[in-house]
C-alpha positions as CSV (number, residue, x, y, z in Angstrom):
1,M,-8.6,31.5,-17.2
2,T,-5.6,32.1,-19.3
3,T,-6.2,31.6,-23.0
4,L,-3.5,29.3,-24.3
5,Q,-2.1,29.2,-27.7
6,S,-2.2,25.8,-29.4
7,V,0.4,23.6,-27.7
8,P,1.3,20.8,-30.1
9,A,2.5,17.4,-28.8
10,L,6.2,16.9,-28.1
11,G,8.2,15.3,-30.8
12,T,7.7,11.5,-31.2
13,H,11.5,10.9,-31.6
14,P,12.6,8.7,-28.6
15,A,15.1,11.4,-27.6
16,S,12.3,13.7,-26.9
17,G,11.0,11.3,-24.2
18,S,7.4,11.4,-25.5
19,L,5.2,8.4,-25.8
20,P,4.4,6.4,-28.9
21,S,0.9,7.1,-30.3
22,R,-2.0,4.9,-29.4
23,A,-2.0,3.5,-33.0
24,E,1.7,2.6,-32.7
25,T,1.0,1.0,-29.3
26,R,-1.9,-1.0,-30.6
27,E,0.2,-2.2,-33.5
28,Q,3.0,-3.2,-31.1
29,L,0.5,-5.1,-28.9
30,S,-1.1,-6.8,-31.9
31,K,2.0,-8.1,-33.6
32,A,3.9,-9.7,-30.7
33,T,3.3,-12.7,-28.4
34,Y,3.8,-11.6,-24.9
35,D,5.0,-13.7,-22.0
36,L,2.5,-12.0,-19.7
37,L,-0.6,-10.0,-20.4
38,V,-1.8,-8.1,-17.3
39,I,-5.4,-7.0,-17.5
40,G,-6.0,-4.3,-15.0
41,G,-4.1,-1.0,-14.4
42,G,-4.6,-0.6,-10.7
43,I,-1.5,-0.7,-8.5
44,L,-1.6,-4.5,-8.2
45,G,-1.5,-5.0,-11.9
46,I,1.0,-2.2,-12.4
47,S,3.4,-3.5,-9.7
48,T,3.2,-7.0,-11.2
49,A,3.9,-5.7,-14.7
50,W,6.9,-3.7,-13.3
51,H,8.4,-6.7,-11.6
52,A,7.7,-9.0,-14.5
53,A,9.5,-6.6,-16.9
54,Q,12.4,-6.4,-14.5
55,S,12.7,-10.2,-14.6
56,G,13.2,-10.1,-18.3
57,L,9.7,-11.1,-19.5
58,R,7.9,-9.5,-22.4
59,V,5.0,-7.8,-20.7
60,A,1.8,-6.0,-21.8
61,L,-0.6,-4.1,-19.5
62,V,-4.0,-2.8,-20.5
63,D,-6.9,-1.2,-18.6
64,A,-10.4,-0.4,-19.6
65,G,-10.1,3.0,-18.0
66,D,-7.2,5.1,-16.8
67,F,-4.3,3.8,-14.8
68,A,-5.3,3.9,-11.1
69,G,-8.6,5.1,-12.3
70,A,-10.7,3.3,-9.7
71,T,-9.8,1.9,-6.3
72,S,-6.1,2.7,-6.6
73,S,-6.8,6.4,-6.6
74,A,-9.5,6.2,-4.0
75,S,-7.5,5.2,-1.0
76,S,-6.8,7.0,2.3
77,K,-3.5,8.1,0.8
78,L,-1.4,6.3,3.5
79,L,1.7,4.2,3.6
80,H,1.3,2.7,7.0
81,G,2.1,-0.3,9.2
82,G,-1.5,-0.8,10.2
83,L,-1.9,0.2,13.9
84,R,-5.3,-1.5,14.2
85,Y,-3.8,-4.8,13.2
86,L,-2.0,-4.9,16.6
87,Q,-5.5,-5.2,18.1
88,T,-5.8,-8.7,16.5
89,G,-2.3,-9.8,17.4
90,A,-1.0,-9.5,13.8
91,V,2.5,-8.4,15.0
92,K,4.4,-10.0,12.0
93,L,2.0,-8.4,9.5
94,V,2.6,-4.9,11.1
95,A,6.4,-5.5,11.0
96,E,6.2,-6.5,7.3
97,N,4.1,-3.5,6.5
98,H,6.5,-1.2,8.3
99,F,9.4,-2.7,6.3
100,E,7.6,-2.0,3.0
101,R,6.5,1.5,4.1
102,R,10.1,2.5,5.0
103,A,11.5,1.0,1.8
104,V,9.0,3.1,-0.3
105,S,9.3,6.3,1.6
106,R,13.1,6.2,2.1
107,Q,14.7,4.3,-0.9
108,V,12.1,3.7,-3.6
109,A,10.0,7.0,-3.7
110,P,11.2,9.6,-1.2
111,H,10.0,12.2,-3.7
112,L,6.4,10.9,-3.6
113,A,6.0,10.0,0.1
114,N,5.9,12.4,3.1
115,P,6.3,11.6,6.8
116,L,3.2,12.3,8.8
117,T,2.8,12.5,12.6
118,F,-0.4,11.0,13.9
119,Y,-2.3,12.0,17.0
120,L,-4.6,9.4,18.5
121,P,-6.9,11.1,21.0
122,V,-8.1,9.4,24.2
123,Y,-11.5,10.6,25.3
124,K,-13.3,9.9,28.6
125,G,-15.6,6.9,27.9
126,G,-13.8,6.0,24.7
127,P,-13.1,2.4,23.5
128,H,-9.5,2.5,24.7
129,G,-7.6,3.9,27.7
130,A,-4.5,6.1,27.6
131,A,-2.3,3.4,29.1
132,K,-3.4,0.9,26.4
133,L,-2.9,3.3,23.5
134,G,0.4,4.5,24.9
135,A,1.7,1.0,25.0
136,G,0.2,0.3,21.6
137,V,2.0,3.2,19.9
138,F,5.2,2.3,21.6
139,A,5.0,-1.2,20.3
140,Y,4.0,0.1,16.9
141,S,7.1,2.3,16.7
142,A,9.2,-0.5,18.0
143,L,8.1,-2.7,15.1
144,S,9.3,0.1,12.8
145,A,12.7,0.0,14.6
146,F,11.9,3.4,16.0
147,G,12.6,4.9,12.6
148,D,9.9,7.5,13.1
149,G,10.7,8.2,16.8
150,V,9.3,6.5,19.9
151,G,5.5,6.3,20.2
152,H,4.5,8.2,23.3
153,V,1.7,10.2,25.0
154,I,1.4,14.0,25.1
155,S,-1.0,16.4,26.8
156,P,-4.2,17.8,25.1
157,A,-2.8,21.3,25.2
158,R,0.4,20.3,23.3
159,A,-1.7,18.4,20.7
160,Q,-4.0,21.4,20.1
161,R,-1.1,23.6,19.3
162,D,-0.4,21.4,16.2
163,V,-4.1,20.6,15.5
164,P,-6.1,23.8,16.4
165,E,-9.4,22.2,15.4
166,L,-8.9,19.3,17.8
167,R,-11.9,18.8,20.1
168,T,-10.7,19.0,23.7
169,D,-13.9,18.3,25.6
170,N,-13.3,15.2,27.8
171,L,-9.9,14.7,26.1
172,K,-7.7,12.9,28.6
173,A,-4.5,12.4,26.6
174,V,-3.1,12.0,23.0
175,A,-0.9,9.1,21.8
176,V,1.6,9.9,19.1
177,Y,3.1,7.8,16.3
178,G,4.5,8.2,12.8
179,D,3.5,6.8,9.4
180,D,3.7,8.2,5.8
181,Q,1.4,9.8,3.2
182,M,1.3,9.9,-0.5
183,N,-0.8,11.0,-3.5
184,D,-1.8,7.5,-4.6
185,A,-2.6,8.4,-8.2
186,R,0.9,10.0,-8.7
187,M,2.6,7.0,-7.0
188,A,0.7,4.7,-9.4
189,L,1.6,6.7,-12.5
190,M,5.3,6.7,-11.6
191,T,5.1,2.9,-11.2
192,V,3.6,2.6,-14.7
193,R,6.5,4.7,-15.9
194,A,9.0,2.4,-14.1
195,A,7.3,-0.6,-15.8
196,V,7.7,1.0,-19.2
197,D,11.3,1.9,-18.5
198,A,11.8,-1.8,-17.7
199,G,10.3,-2.7,-21.1
200,A,6.6,-3.2,-20.6
201,V,4.1,-2.0,-23.2
202,V,1.0,-0.3,-21.7
203,L,-2.3,1.1,-22.9
204,N,-5.1,2.6,-20.9
205,H,-8.7,3.2,-22.0
206,A,-8.6,-0.2,-23.8
207,A,-11.4,-2.6,-22.7
208,V,-11.3,-6.3,-22.9
209,T,-14.3,-7.6,-24.9
210,G,-13.3,-11.3,-24.9
211,L,-10.6,-13.8,-24.2
212,R,-8.5,-15.7,-26.7
213,F,-8.3,-19.5,-26.3
214,T,-5.9,-22.1,-27.7
215,K,-6.9,-25.8,-26.9
216,G,-9.0,-24.6,-24.0
217,R,-6.2,-22.4,-22.5
218,V,-6.5,-18.6,-22.2
219,T,-3.9,-17.2,-24.6
220,G,-4.7,-13.6,-24.9
221,A,-7.6,-11.1,-25.1
222,E,-9.7,-9.1,-27.6
223,L,-9.8,-5.4,-26.9
224,E,-11.5,-2.2,-28.0
225,D,-9.8,1.2,-27.8
226,R,-12.3,3.3,-26.0
227,Q,-10.8,6.5,-27.6
228,D,-11.7,5.7,-31.2
229,G,-13.4,2.3,-31.2
230,T,-10.6,0.4,-32.9
231,E,-10.7,-3.3,-32.2
232,F,-7.5,-5.3,-31.8
233,G,-6.1,-8.3,-29.9
234,V,-3.1,-9.4,-27.8
235,N,-1.5,-12.8,-27.7
236,A,0.2,-14.0,-24.5
237,R,1.6,-17.2,-23.0
238,L,-0.1,-16.3,-19.7
239,V,-2.9,-13.9,-18.8
240,L,-3.2,-12.3,-15.4
241,N,-6.5,-10.9,-14.3
242,A,-5.8,-8.0,-12.0
243,T,-9.0,-6.1,-12.5
244,G,-9.7,-5.5,-8.8
245,P,-13.5,-5.2,-8.1
246,W,-14.1,-6.6,-11.6
247,V,-12.0,-9.8,-11.1
248,D,-15.0,-12.1,-11.0
249,H,-16.5,-10.4,-14.1
250,L,-13.4,-11.4,-16.1
251,R,-13.3,-14.9,-14.6
252,K,-16.8,-15.4,-16.1
253,L,-15.4,-14.8,-19.5
254,E,-13.0,-17.6,-18.9
255,D,-15.6,-19.9,-17.3
256,P,-19.3,-18.9,-17.1
257,A,-19.7,-21.4,-14.3
258,S,-17.0,-19.9,-12.1
259,A,-18.0,-19.2,-8.5
260,P,-17.5,-15.8,-6.8
261,S,-14.0,-15.6,-5.3
262,I,-14.2,-12.2,-3.6
263,R,-16.5,-9.7,-1.8
264,L,-16.3,-6.0,-1.8
265,S,-16.2,-3.4,0.9
266,K,-16.9,0.3,0.1
267,G,-14.6,3.0,1.6
268,A,-15.8,6.6,1.2
269,H,-13.9,9.8,1.9
270,L,-14.6,13.5,2.0
271,V,-12.2,16.3,1.1
272,L,-12.7,19.7,2.8
273,K,-11.0,23.1,2.8
274,R,-9.0,23.6,6.0
275,T,-10.1,26.4,8.3
276,R,-6.6,26.5,9.9
277,P,-3.2,24.9,9.4
278,W,-2.8,21.3,10.6
279,K,0.7,20.0,11.6
280,A,-0.4,16.5,12.4
281,A,-3.2,14.0,11.5
282,L,-5.9,12.6,13.7
283,A,-6.6,8.8,14.0
284,T,-9.6,8.5,16.3
285,P,-10.9,5.2,17.6
286,I,-14.6,4.7,16.8
287,D,-14.9,1.3,18.4
288,K,-12.7,-1.6,19.3
289,Y,-11.7,-2.2,15.6
290,R,-12.4,0.9,13.6
291,I,-10.4,4.2,13.3
292,T,-11.5,7.3,11.5
293,F,-8.9,9.6,10.0
294,A,-8.6,13.4,9.6
295,L,-5.6,13.9,7.4
296,P,-4.0,17.1,6.2
297,W,-3.4,16.3,2.5
298,E,-2.7,18.4,-0.6
299,D,-3.4,21.6,1.5
300,M,-6.9,20.2,2.2
301,L,-8.4,17.9,4.9
302,L,-9.2,14.3,4.1
303,L,-11.8,12.6,6.2
304,G,-12.8,8.9,6.3
305,T,-13.3,6.1,5.8
306,T,-16.4,3.9,5.8
307,D,-16.3,0.1,5.7
308,E,-19.4,-1.6,4.5
309,E,-20.2,-4.5,2.2
310,Y,-21.0,-3.5,-1.4
311,E,-22.9,-5.7,-3.8
312,G,-23.7,-3.4,-6.7
313,D,-21.9,-2.8,-10.0
314,P,-18.3,-1.6,-9.2
315,A,-18.7,1.1,-11.9
316,D,-21.6,2.7,-9.9
317,V,-19.8,3.1,-6.6
318,A,-20.3,6.6,-5.2
319,V,-20.5,8.5,-2.0
320,T,-24.1,8.6,-0.7
321,E,-25.7,11.0,1.7
322,K,-25.5,8.3,4.3
323,D,-21.7,8.0,3.8
324,T,-21.3,11.8,4.1
325,A,-23.3,11.9,7.3
326,Q,-21.4,9.0,8.8
327,I,-18.0,10.4,8.0
328,L,-18.9,13.8,9.4
329,D,-20.5,12.3,12.5
330,E,-17.5,10.1,13.2
331,A,-15.0,13.0,12.6
332,A,-17.0,15.0,15.1
333,F,-15.6,12.8,17.9
334,S,-12.3,14.6,17.7
335,V,-12.7,17.6,15.2
336,R,-14.5,20.8,16.1
337,D,-17.8,21.6,14.3
338,Q,-16.5,24.7,12.5
339,Q,-14.1,22.5,10.5
340,L,-16.9,20.0,9.6
341,S,-19.3,22.4,7.8
342,R,-20.7,20.9,4.7
343,D,-19.9,24.2,2.9
344,L,-16.2,23.3,3.2
345,I,-16.6,20.0,1.2
346,T,-14.9,20.3,-2.1
347,Y,-14.9,16.6,-3.3
348,S,-15.9,13.1,-2.2
349,F,-14.8,9.8,-3.5
350,A,-15.4,6.1,-2.8
351,G,-13.3,3.0,-3.6
352,L,-13.9,-0.7,-3.3
353,R,-11.7,-3.0,-1.2
354,V,-11.4,-6.5,-2.5
355,L,-11.6,-9.0,0.3
356,P,-11.4,-12.8,0.4
357,G,-14.8,-14.4,-0.3
358,G,-16.8,-15.6,2.7
359,P,-19.1,-14.4,5.5
360,G,-18.1,-12.0,8.3
361,D,-17.7,-8.3,9.1
362,T,-15.8,-6.5,6.4
363,S,-14.1,-4.2,8.9
364,K,-12.5,-7.3,10.5
365,A,-11.6,-9.1,7.3
366,K,-7.9,-9.5,6.4
367,R,-6.6,-7.3,3.6
368,E,-4.8,-10.3,2.0
369,T,-4.0,-11.0,-1.6
370,V,-6.1,-13.7,-3.2
371,V,-4.7,-15.7,-6.2
372,T,-6.8,-18.2,-8.1
373,E,-6.3,-20.2,-11.3
374,G,-9.2,-20.8,-13.6
375,R,-10.0,-23.8,-15.8
376,G,-8.5,-22.0,-18.8
377,G,-5.2,-21.3,-17.0
378,M,-5.9,-17.6,-16.4
379,L,-4.5,-16.4,-13.1
380,S,-6.7,-14.0,-11.1
381,V,-5.2,-11.9,-8.3
382,A,-7.0,-9.4,-6.1
383,G,-6.8,-7.7,-2.8
384,G,-3.9,-6.5,-0.7
385,K,-2.8,-3.0,0.6
386,W,-1.3,0.0,-1.1
387,T,1.6,0.0,1.4
388,T,2.8,-3.4,0.3
389,F,2.4,-2.9,-3.5
390,R,6.0,-3.9,-4.2
391,H,5.8,-7.0,-2.0
392,I,2.5,-8.0,-3.8
393,G,4.2,-7.6,-7.2
394,R,7.1,-9.9,-6.1
395,T,4.7,-12.4,-4.5
396,V,2.7,-12.7,-7.7
397,M,5.8,-13.2,-9.8
398,N,7.0,-15.9,-7.4
399,K,3.7,-17.7,-7.9
400,L,3.9,-17.4,-11.7
401,A,7.4,-18.9,-11.6
402,E,6.1,-21.9,-9.6
403,L,3.3,-22.8,-12.0
404,P,3.3,-26.4,-13.3
405,G,5.0,-26.7,-16.7
406,H,6.8,-23.3,-16.2
407,P,4.6,-21.5,-18.8
408,L,6.8,-18.4,-18.5
409,G,10.0,-20.3,-19.0
410,E,12.7,-21.5,-16.7
411,D,15.1,-18.7,-17.8
412,M,13.0,-16.0,-16.1
413,E,15.2,-14.1,-13.7
414,P,14.1,-15.1,-10.2
415,M,12.8,-12.3,-7.9
416,A,15.5,-13.1,-5.3
417,R,18.2,-12.2,-7.8
418,L,16.8,-8.8,-8.7
419,P,17.5,-5.6,-6.7
420,K,15.0,-5.3,-3.9
421,K,14.6,-1.6,-3.7
422,V,14.6,-0.3,-7.3
423,P,13.7,3.4,-7.2
424,L,10.8,4.9,-9.1
425,P,11.5,7.5,-11.8
426,G,12.3,11.0,-10.6
427,I,13.9,9.9,-7.3
428,A,15.4,12.9,-5.7
429,N,15.3,14.9,-2.5
430,P,12.2,17.1,-3.0
431,N,13.7,19.9,-1.0
432,A,16.7,20.1,-3.3
433,V,14.5,19.9,-6.4
434,A,12.2,22.7,-5.1
435,H,15.3,24.9,-4.3
436,R,16.6,24.3,-7.8
437,L,13.3,25.2,-9.4
438,L,13.2,28.5,-7.5
439,V,16.8,29.3,-8.2
440,D,16.7,28.4,-11.9
441,G,13.1,29.7,-12.5
442,G,12.5,32.7,-14.7
443,T,15.2,32.0,-17.3
444,P,13.8,32.9,-19.7
445,G,10.2,32.2,-18.5
446,P,8.2,33.6,-15.6
447,R,9.7,33.1,-12.1
448,M,8.1,30.0,-10.5
449,S,6.2,30.6,-7.2
450,A,7.3,28.7,-4.1
451,D,4.1,26.7,-3.8
452,T,4.3,25.5,-7.4
453,A,8.0,24.6,-7.0
454,R,7.1,22.6,-3.9
455,H,4.2,20.9,-5.5
456,L,6.2,19.8,-8.6
457,A,9.1,18.6,-6.4
458,T,6.8,16.4,-4.3
459,H,4.7,15.0,-7.2
460,Y,7.4,14.5,-9.9
461,G,10.8,14.6,-8.2
462,S,13.6,15.4,-10.6
463,L,11.2,15.1,-13.5
464,S,9.9,18.5,-12.5
465,F,12.8,20.0,-14.5
466,D,11.2,18.7,-17.7
467,I,8.0,20.5,-16.8
468,A,9.9,23.7,-15.9
469,R,11.6,23.4,-19.3
470,L,8.2,23.4,-21.0
471,A,7.2,26.5,-19.1
472,N,10.5,28.3,-20.0
473,E,10.0,27.5,-23.7
474,N,6.4,28.7,-23.7
475,P,5.6,31.2,-20.9
476,A,1.9,30.6,-21.2
477,L,2.5,27.1,-19.9
478,G,4.1,28.6,-16.8
479,E,0.9,30.2,-15.7
480,R,-1.4,28.7,-13.0
481,I,-4.3,26.6,-14.2
482,H,-6.4,28.1,-11.4
483,P,-5.3,31.0,-9.1
484,D,-6.1,28.9,-5.9
485,A,-4.0,25.8,-6.9
486,P,-0.2,25.4,-7.4
487,E,-0.5,23.5,-10.8
488,I,0.6,25.2,-14.0
489,W,-0.5,24.5,-17.6
490,A,2.9,22.8,-18.4
491,Q,1.6,19.9,-16.3
492,V,-1.3,19.4,-18.7
493,A,1.0,19.2,-21.7
494,Y,3.3,16.9,-19.8
495,A,0.4,14.6,-18.7
496,R,-0.7,14.5,-22.4
497,D,2.7,13.7,-23.9
498,R,4.5,11.8,-21.1
499,E,1.8,10.3,-18.8
500,W,-0.9,8.7,-21.0
501,A,-3.6,11.3,-20.2
502,K,-6.5,11.1,-22.6
503,T,-9.4,12.7,-20.9
504,A,-10.0,15.8,-18.8
505,D,-10.6,13.6,-15.8
506,D,-7.3,11.8,-16.3
507,V,-5.6,15.2,-15.9
508,L,-7.8,17.0,-13.4
509,R,-8.5,14.1,-11.1
510,R,-5.4,12.0,-11.2
511,R,-2.4,13.9,-12.7
512,T,-3.2,17.1,-10.9
513,T,-5.3,18.1,-7.8
514,L,-7.7,20.5,-9.4
515,T,-10.7,18.2,-9.0
516,I,-10.1,17.3,-5.4
517,R,-9.7,21.0,-4.6
518,G,-13.1,21.7,-6.1
519,L,-11.5,23.9,-8.8
520,A,-12.2,21.9,-12.0
521,T,-14.5,24.5,-13.5
522,D,-16.1,24.3,-16.9
523,D,-13.6,26.8,-18.3
524,I,-10.7,24.9,-17.0
525,R,-12.1,21.6,-18.2
526,A,-12.6,23.1,-21.7
527,G,-9.0,24.4,-21.7
528,V,-7.7,20.9,-20.7
529,E,-9.7,19.2,-23.4
530,D,-8.4,21.7,-26.0
531,M,-4.8,21.0,-25.0
532,L,-5.5,17.2,-25.1
533,A,-7.0,17.6,-28.6
534,D,-3.8,19.4,-29.8
535,G,-1.9,16.2,-29.2
536,R,-4.1,13.9,-31.2
């Protein structure tokens, strides 16, 4: 590993673009009364804070861990219409999902979303026939206005050229459709940045220890900074509980007698090294309702997911041996054995889906957003899908505007009057950004490699030029963190100074891909921790 010289934090003057210190943020949170305090920094809370700030509200957002530190960075990394929902006749839902998917991937964040071709293999004796799946992918593409081409059926031989590890035994045909893919942690961080650009004040690693009440109404929260133990509080006219799997835990602080409002479903995934290049993803039907995915992602292969009820502590969710065996067994329906060796596994992760409370099979439950109001006036919101994160933010804001007594004021700008497709920071054509990075690289720093340029362009967009500037000013920052990954040390400095990274996991798991590649060695972790300490 490269030994880095001490890299001090970027200047704190606003012109430098660096963030205020945690102490400054705590003071800002403590002194003001906010219109809206959002507790929970998953994508649902982030999106709501973004839209609330756009509407002119004074907004604060806090999270006990990192932004997108739990479920929101443990998804299947897809922006999709939901092909399986056609099975239940949810045509309108699929069309709405496609609208949001296209908006994000075309207008809001084309620098963070990538089109992905899906192959849906039809095997002899499988749960669906070729004619049914062919009609299904055609209808699916029609609901997307054929923006990704026309869903159709191809031969097994053609499919195997794009997916060499496709199992062809008893393979009758392959249906083809299109969706999009993302790095969910990067998408969430850019949305946090958009919320801050719109005026929100945010703080991660700040845990709620209690709620503030005024005449029986929830009017804020008591918090503890998990970085140094500092205790402080935030006052707000309205508090939104967007803590995902922990939503009922916070509701108990408001009302110890509150009944459960949700149930949880665990989704586990495996990340493996690829034995050969994949030019398409596999979506393989397991039964009438479930599909298992094999997705080329971040130069790796992502397998999953499971769907089973979870009743434990959300903080303890993890991938078990049973999960690993199930994922590999289900992948084996369509993926050759040599690609499924356990020796190729670099990482595994599990997240918790928040579903409406009530009995029933979690795999058939609707992924709808649940909004409840407690006896103290705190609103709790949970559920939904990554694909519709913008729509969920707008929906929550519309509900807030309709509350009796208008606690947020009647002068709040209605969602209908705001631009519907506000882009996320860094929006740019990633191909153009990568080209610029390669052309401009090496002046005066080391020339940037093609894979690093491409990685920066598709994870930061035009903000990549800020990272390249750091590398030019300090050549050590232009060196790779690990020889087998595209990331450079300038990204660590950038994560520290511009992206709220406070721990090694913040950097290695969510702001870079070192952990998921299995490359977060002890030496690298120590180097990251040293750089983070330089900014304190």
